[in-house]
N, CA, C and O atoms as CSV, one atom per row, in Angstrom:
chain,resi,resn,atom,element,x,y,z
A,1,MET,N,N,25.179,-3.615,2.214
A,1,MET,CA,C,23.922,-3.552,1.840
A,1,MET,C,C,23.663,-3.400,0.305
A,1,MET,O,O,22.551,-3.442,-0.221
A,2,THR,N,N,24.788,-3.227,-0.295
A,2,THR,CA,C,24.760,-3.153,-1.859
A,2,THR,C,C,25.752,-4.176,-2.361
A,2,THR,O,O,26.670,-4.557,-1.635
A,3,ASN,N,N,25.577,-4.648,-3.643
A,3,ASN,CA,C,26.642,-5.437,-4.250
A,3,ASN,C,C,27.490,-4.492,-5.230
A,3,ASN,O,O,27.342,-3.279,-5.381
A,4,ALA,N,N,28.363,-5.289,-5.823
A,4,ALA,CA,C,29.347,-4.522,-6.804
A,4,ALA,C,C,28.579,-3.934,-7.933
A,4,ALA,O,O,28.950,-2.875,-8.439
A,5,SER,N,N,27.553,-4.555,-8.341
A,5,SER,CA,C,26.844,-3.970,-9.486
A,5,SER,C,C,25.892,-2.801,-9.063
A,5,SER,O,O,25.223,-2.229,-9.924
A,6,GLY,N,N,25.823,-2.440,-7.733
A,6,GLY,CA,C,25.077,-1.296,-7.218
A,6,GLY,C,C,23.721,-1.703,-6.848
A,6,GLY,O,O,22.940,-0.828,-6.473
A,7,GLY,N,N,23.310,-3.043,-6.914
A,7,GLY,CA,C,21.943,-3.499,-6.530
A,7,GLY,C,C,21.943,-3.687,-4.958
A,7,GLY,O,O,22.923,-3.439,-4.255
A,8,VAL,N,N,20.855,-4.105,-4.540
A,8,VAL,CA,C,20.612,-4.404,-3.145
A,8,VAL,C,C,21.060,-5.833,-2.986
A,8,VAL,O,O,20.798,-6.685,-3.835
A,9,THR,N,N,21.780,-6.097,-1.823
A,9,THR,CA,C,22.276,-7.504,-1.575
A,9,THR,C,C,20.988,-8.347,-0.953
A,9,THR,O,O,19.957,-7.816,-0.540
A,10,VAL,N,N,21.234,-9.619,-0.970
A,10,VAL,CA,C,20.235,-10.407,-0.423
A,10,VAL,C,C,20.066,-10.252,1.060
A,10,VAL,O,O,18.975,-10.527,1.560
A,11,SER,N,N,21.105,-9.814,1.833
A,11,SER,CA,C,20.875,-9.511,3.208
A,11,SER,C,C,20.010,-8.282,3.412
A,11,SER,O,O,19.323,-8.170,4.427
A,12,ALA,N,N,20.032,-7.372,2.474
A,12,ALA,CA,C,19.141,-6.137,2.632
A,12,ALA,C,C,17.657,-6.535,2.320
A,12,ALA,O,O,16.720,-5.847,2.725
A,13,TYR,N,N,17.492,-7.626,1.614
A,13,TYR,CA,C,16.085,-8.000,1.368
A,13,TYR,C,C,15.381,-8.320,2.711
A,13,TYR,O,O,14.208,-7.997,2.897
A,14,GLY,N,N,16.080,-8.921,3.583
A,14,GLY,CA,C,15.639,-9.221,4.971
A,14,GLY,C,C,15.065,-7.927,5.631
A,14,GLY,O,O,13.948,-7.934,6.148
A,15,VAL,N,N,15.811,-6.885,5.602
A,15,VAL,CA,C,15.453,-5.580,6.184
A,15,VAL,C,C,14.278,-4.998,5.394
A,15,VAL,O,O,13.392,-4.484,6.078
A,16,ILE,N,N,14.142,-4.997,4.208
A,16,ILE,CA,C,13.175,-4.575,3.348
A,16,ILE,C,C,11.761,-5.303,3.794
A,16,ILE,O,O,10.718,-4.679,3.990
A,17,VAL,N,N,11.892,-6.540,3.903
A,17,VAL,CA,C,10.771,-7.434,4.299
A,17,VAL,C,C,10.279,-7.028,5.567
A,17,VAL,O,O,9.070,-6.890,5.755
A,18,GLN,N,N,11.260,-6.793,6.593
A,18,GLN,CA,C,10.811,-6.429,7.942
A,18,GLN,C,C,10.161,-5.025,8.030
A,18,GLN,O,O,9.232,-4.798,8.804
A,19,VAL,N,N,10.679,-4.114,7.220
A,19,VAL,CA,C,10.052,-2.869,7.144
A,19,VAL,C,C,8.592,-2.886,6.673
A,19,VAL,O,O,7.770,-2.055,7.057
A,20,ALA,N,N,8.311,-3.917,5.789
A,20,ALA,CA,C,7.026,-4.003,5.260
A,20,ALA,C,C,6.135,-4.890,6.028
A,20,ALA,O,O,4.916,-4.829,5.870
A,21,ALA,N,N,6.732,-5.777,6.919
A,21,ALA,CA,C,5.834,-6.740,7.556
A,21,ALA,C,C,5.054,-6.085,8.640
A,21,ALA,O,O,5.562,-5.274,9.415
A,22,ALA,N,N,3.772,-6.465,8.678
A,22,ALA,CA,C,2.906,-5.938,9.821
A,22,ALA,C,C,3.145,-6.839,11.036
A,22,ALA,O,O,3.507,-8.008,10.900
A,23,SER,N,N,2.948,-6.308,12.140
A,23,SER,CA,C,3.003,-7.036,13.526
A,23,SER,C,C,1.638,-6.929,14.108
A,23,SER,O,O,0.810,-6.115,13.699
A,24,ALA,N,N,1.425,-7.783,15.084
A,24,ALA,CA,C,0.193,-7.798,15.715
A,24,ALA,C,C,-0.206,-6.562,16.399
A,24,ALA,O,O,-1.400,-6.299,16.543
A,25,SER,N,N,0.766,-5.752,16.850
A,25,SER,CA,C,0.511,-4.477,17.554
A,25,SER,C,C,0.428,-3.314,16.436
A,25,SER,O,O,-0.082,-2.231,16.721
A,26,ARG,N,N,0.890,-3.553,15.299
A,26,ARG,CA,C,0.781,-2.535,14.199
A,26,ARG,C,C,0.191,-3.226,12.865
A,26,ARG,O,O,0.908,-3.371,11.875
A,27,PRO,N,N,-0.959,-3.582,12.891
A,27,PRO,CA,C,-1.455,-4.461,11.749
A,27,PRO,C,C,-1.484,-3.777,10.449
A,27,PRO,O,O,-1.446,-4.453,9.421
A,28,HIS,N,N,-1.557,-2.339,10.399
A,28,HIS,CA,C,-1.671,-1.706,9.153
A,28,HIS,C,C,-0.317,-0.824,8.925
A,28,HIS,O,O,-0.288,0.090,8.100
A,29,ARG,N,N,0.704,-1.152,9.666
A,29,ARG,CA,C,2.001,-0.408,9.607
A,29,ARG,C,C,3.162,-1.354,9.565
A,29,ARG,O,O,3.072,-2.439,10.139
A,30,GLY,N,N,4.157,-1.035,8.974
A,30,GLY,CA,C,5.363,-1.849,8.988
A,30,GLY,C,C,6.035,-1.804,10.410
A,30,GLY,O,O,5.672,-1.103,11.355
A,31,ARG,N,N,7.098,-2.700,10.375
A,31,ARG,CA,C,7.820,-2.991,11.661
A,31,ARG,C,C,8.690,-1.666,11.910
A,31,ARG,O,O,9.231,-1.036,11.001
A,32,SER,N,N,8.747,-1.344,13.224
A,32,SER,CA,C,9.542,-0.322,13.710
A,32,SER,C,C,10.990,-0.696,13.791
A,32,SER,O,O,11.280,-1.891,13.744
A,33,ASN,N,N,11.916,0.204,13.908
A,33,ASN,CA,C,13.373,-0.191,14.016
A,33,ASN,C,C,13.606,-1.084,15.146
A,33,ASN,O,O,14.500,-1.929,15.109
A,34,THR,N,N,12.795,-0.919,16.199
A,34,THR,CA,C,13.031,-1.831,17.346
A,34,THR,C,C,12.493,-3.343,16.969
A,34,THR,O,O,13.102,-4.366,17.282
A,35,GLY,N,N,11.313,-3.314,16.282
A,35,GLY,CA,C,10.790,-4.569,15.855
A,35,GLY,C,C,11.755,-5.265,14.934
A,35,GLY,O,O,11.932,-6.481,15.014
A,36,ILE,N,N,12.378,-4.509,14.063
A,36,ILE,CA,C,13.402,-5.015,12.966
A,36,ILE,C,C,14.495,-5.681,13.744
A,36,ILE,O,O,14.848,-6.837,13.511
A,37,ALA,N,N,15.048,-4.886,14.719
A,37,ALA,CA,C,16.262,-5.312,15.530
A,37,ALA,C,C,15.944,-6.498,16.229
A,37,ALA,O,O,16.751,-7.428,16.231
A,38,GLU,N,N,14.761,-6.584,16.881
A,38,GLU,CA,C,14.484,-7.849,17.687
A,38,GLU,C,C,14.431,-9.089,16.721
A,38,GLU,O,O,14.963,-10.157,17.023
A,39,ASP,N,N,13.784,-8.892,15.585
A,39,ASP,CA,C,13.554,-9.985,14.618
A,39,ASP,C,C,14.749,-10.437,13.995
A,39,ASP,O,O,14.870,-11.637,13.749
A,40,LEU,N,N,15.725,-9.556,13.686
A,40,LEU,CA,C,16.965,-9.818,13.057
A,40,LEU,C,C,18.166,-10.073,13.930
A,40,LEU,O,O,19.288,-10.309,13.482
A,41,PHE,N,N,17.834,-10.005,15.283
A,41,PHE,CA,C,18.920,-10.072,16.385
A,41,PHE,C,C,20.098,-9.027,16.123
A,41,PHE,O,O,21.268,-9.409,16.166
A,42,ILE,N,N,19.778,-7.763,15.864
A,42,ILE,CA,C,20.709,-6.751,15.707
A,42,ILE,C,C,20.330,-5.546,16.672
A,42,ILE,O,O,19.251,-5.519,17.264
A,43,THR,N,N,21.168,-4.680,16.773
A,43,THR,CA,C,20.841,-3.506,17.596
A,43,THR,C,C,19.951,-2.591,16.947
A,43,THR,O,O,19.930,-2.585,15.716
A,44,MET,N,N,19.184,-1.789,17.623
A,44,MET,CA,C,18.313,-0.832,17.030
A,44,MET,C,C,19.046,0.174,16.226
A,44,MET,O,O,18.516,0.610,15.204
A,45,ALA,N,N,20.187,0.570,16.587
A,45,ALA,CA,C,21.030,1.491,15.740
A,45,ALA,C,C,21.392,0.797,14.568
A,45,ALA,O,O,21.396,1.438,13.517
A,46,THR,N,N,21.708,-0.436,14.558
A,46,THR,CA,C,22.089,-1.175,13.202
A,46,THR,C,C,20.939,-1.202,12.362
A,46,THR,O,O,21.036,-0.955,11.160
A,47,ALA,N,N,19.653,-1.538,13.014
A,47,ALA,CA,C,18.456,-1.553,12.119
A,47,ALA,C,C,18.133,-0.201,11.487
A,47,ALA,O,O,17.725,-0.079,10.332
A,48,LYS,N,N,18.360,0.865,12.388
A,48,LYS,CA,C,18.141,2.251,11.792
A,48,LYS,C,C,19.101,2.533,10.619
A,48,LYS,O,O,18.713,3.104,9.599
A,49,SER,N,N,20.342,2.121,10.797
A,49,SER,CA,C,21.408,2.377,9.809
A,49,SER,C,C,21.010,1.601,8.494
A,49,SER,O,O,21.100,2.113,7.378
A,50,HIS,N,N,20.570,0.338,8.725
A,50,HIS,CA,C,20.257,-0.454,7.484
A,50,HIS,C,C,19.054,0.298,6.712
A,50,HIS,O,O,19.099,0.505,5.499
A,51,VAL,N,N,18.033,0.665,7.491
A,51,VAL,CA,C,16.865,1.283,6.864
A,51,VAL,C,C,17.281,2.533,6.173
A,51,VAL,O,O,16.841,2.775,5.049
A,52,SER,N,N,18.128,3.369,6.795
A,52,SER,CA,C,18.598,4.568,6.196
A,52,SER,C,C,19.297,4.446,4.927
A,52,SER,O,O,19.048,5.174,3.965
A,53,ARG,N,N,20.207,3.489,4.926
A,53,ARG,CA,C,21.010,3.109,3.733
A,53,ARG,C,C,20.113,2.595,2.634
A,53,ARG,O,O,20.352,2.930,1.474
A,54,LEU,N,N,19.063,1.779,2.930
A,54,LEU,CA,C,18.230,1.315,1.898
A,54,LEU,C,C,17.364,2.532,1.266
A,54,LEU,O,O,17.151,2.619,0.057
A,55,LEU,N,N,16.931,3.380,2.144
A,55,LEU,CA,C,16.158,4.556,1.713
A,55,LEU,C,C,17.134,5.313,0.770
A,55,LEU,O,O,16.712,5.727,-0.310
A,56,SER,N,N,18.320,5.493,1.112
A,56,SER,CA,C,19.295,6.299,0.271
A,56,SER,C,C,19.619,5.478,-0.978
A,56,SER,O,O,19.657,6.076,-2.054
A,57,LYS,N,N,19.844,4.241,-0.938
A,57,LYS,CA,C,20.216,3.490,-2.098
A,57,LYS,C,C,19.193,3.312,-3.194
A,57,LYS,O,O,19.468,3.306,-4.394
A,58,LEU,N,N,17.902,3.156,-2.637
A,58,LEU,CA,C,16.787,3.091,-3.516
A,58,LEU,C,C,16.205,4.347,-3.853
A,58,LEU,O,O,15.221,4.361,-4.592
A,59,GLY,N,N,16.731,5.495,-3.365
A,59,GLY,CA,C,16.195,6.838,-3.795
A,59,GLY,C,C,14.894,7.053,-3.222
A,59,GLY,O,O,14.131,7.834,-3.789
A,60,ALA,N,N,14.515,6.416,-2.089
A,60,ALA,CA,C,13.273,6.459,-1.392
A,60,ALA,C,C,13.281,7.663,-0.312
A,60,ALA,O,O,14.276,7.880,0.379
A,61,ARG,N,N,12.305,8.294,-0.237
A,61,ARG,CA,C,12.190,9.398,0.786
A,61,ARG,C,C,11.597,8.827,2.140
A,61,ARG,O,O,11.924,9.258,3.246
A,62,ALA,N,N,10.742,7.870,1.935
A,62,ALA,CA,C,9.990,7.334,3.123
A,62,ALA,C,C,10.018,5.756,3.138
A,62,ALA,O,O,10.317,5.124,2.124
A,63,ARG,N,N,9.719,5.199,4.237
A,63,ARG,CA,C,9.587,3.891,4.488
A,63,ARG,C,C,8.663,3.118,3.588
A,63,ARG,O,O,8.875,1.978,3.175
A,64,VAL,N,N,7.465,3.974,3.292
A,64,VAL,CA,C,6.518,3.398,2.563
A,64,VAL,C,C,6.993,2.921,1.193
A,64,VAL,O,O,6.557,1.896,0.669
A,65,GLN,N,N,7.978,3.776,0.601
A,65,GLN,CA,C,8.433,3.394,-0.714
A,65,GLN,C,C,9.303,2.168,-0.680
A,65,GLN,O,O,9.478,1.513,-1.707
A,66,LEU,N,N,9.865,1.829,0.487
A,66,LEU,CA,C,10.641,0.548,0.639
A,66,LEU,C,C,9.481,-0.611,0.620
A,66,LEU,O,O,9.710,-1.716,0.127
A,67,VAL,N,N,8.282,-0.282,1.170
A,67,VAL,CA,C,7.272,-1.337,1.126
A,67,VAL,C,C,6.795,-1.574,-0.333
A,67,VAL,O,O,6.565,-2.695,-0.787
A,68,ILE,N,N,6.671,-0.434,-1.012
A,68,ILE,CA,C,6.270,-0.670,-2.431
A,68,ILE,C,C,7.387,-1.400,-3.220
A,68,ILE,O,O,7.072,-2.236,-4.067
A,69,THR,N,N,8.619,-1.119,-2.975
A,69,THR,CA,C,9.643,-1.794,-3.559
A,69,THR,C,C,9.617,-3.306,-3.193
A,69,THR,O,O,9.805,-4.155,-4.065
A,70,ALA,N,N,9.382,-3.634,-1.896
A,70,ALA,CA,C,9.348,-4.975,-1.615
A,70,ALA,C,C,8.097,-5.716,-2.180
A,70,ALA,O,O,8.171,-6.921,-2.423
A,71,HIS,N,N,6.961,-5.020,-2.390
A,71,HIS,CA,C,5.801,-5.573,-3.136
A,71,HIS,C,C,6.240,-5.752,-4.512
A,71,HIS,O,O,6.022,-6.871,-4.977
A,72,GLU,N,N,6.760,-4.976,-5.201
A,72,GLU,CA,C,7.129,-5.045,-6.584
A,72,GLU,C,C,8.170,-6.129,-6.822
A,72,GLU,O,O,8.213,-6.707,-7.908
A,73,MET,N,N,9.034,-6.426,-5.805
A,73,MET,CA,C,10.025,-7.421,-5.981
A,73,MET,C,C,9.376,-8.847,-5.551
A,73,MET,O,O,10.008,-9.903,-5.581
A,74,ARG,N,N,8.122,-8.730,-5.177
A,74,ARG,CA,C,7.317,-9.952,-4.735
A,74,ARG,C,C,7.979,-10.586,-3.420
A,74,ARG,O,O,8.058,-11.807,-3.283
A,75,LEU,N,N,8.401,-9.772,-2.559
A,75,LEU,CA,C,8.985,-10.124,-1.367
A,75,LEU,C,C,7.844,-10.197,-0.244
A,75,LEU,O,O,7.913,-10.953,0.726
A,76,VAL,N,N,6.788,-9.318,-0.497
A,76,VAL,CA,C,5.719,-9.283,0.514
A,76,VAL,C,C,4.439,-9.150,-0.318
A,76,VAL,O,O,4.467,-8.677,-1.454
A,77,THR,N,N,3.267,-9.596,0.299
A,77,THR,CA,C,2.153,-9.423,-0.385
A,77,THR,C,C,1.353,-8.308,0.584
A,77,THR,O,O,1.294,-8.356,1.813
A,78,LEU,N,N,0.813,-7.394,-0.203
A,78,LEU,CA,C,0.171,-6.398,0.549
A,78,LEU,C,C,-1.377,-6.735,0.742
A,78,LEU,O,O,-1.973,-7.352,-0.141
A,79,PRO,N,N,-1.918,-6.386,1.726
A,79,PRO,CA,C,-3.340,-6.629,1.994
A,79,PRO,C,C,-4.266,-5.888,0.958
A,79,PRO,O,O,-3.925,-4.835,0.421
A,80,GLY,N,N,-5.479,-6.530,0.718
A,80,GLY,CA,C,-6.372,-5.858,-0.231
A,80,GLY,C,C,-6.064,-5.900,-1.546
A,80,GLY,O,O,-6.793,-5.346,-2.369
């Protein structure tokens, strides 16, 4: 999930985007670990692990901070 320079790898971006992505059933909320797992064809435990590592690596306390990071990296466009 991280590269040698300590940054987030390209594969981690996919997880960040999924955390931020709205779904039809959760239009104002990011994807659940189950939704991330389904979209990325990984197990729910792996999705949970990836999200947990990203939170730790980026010094985020909550998933919303990952969404903000994704927005700042121009990976997602937030509504409004």
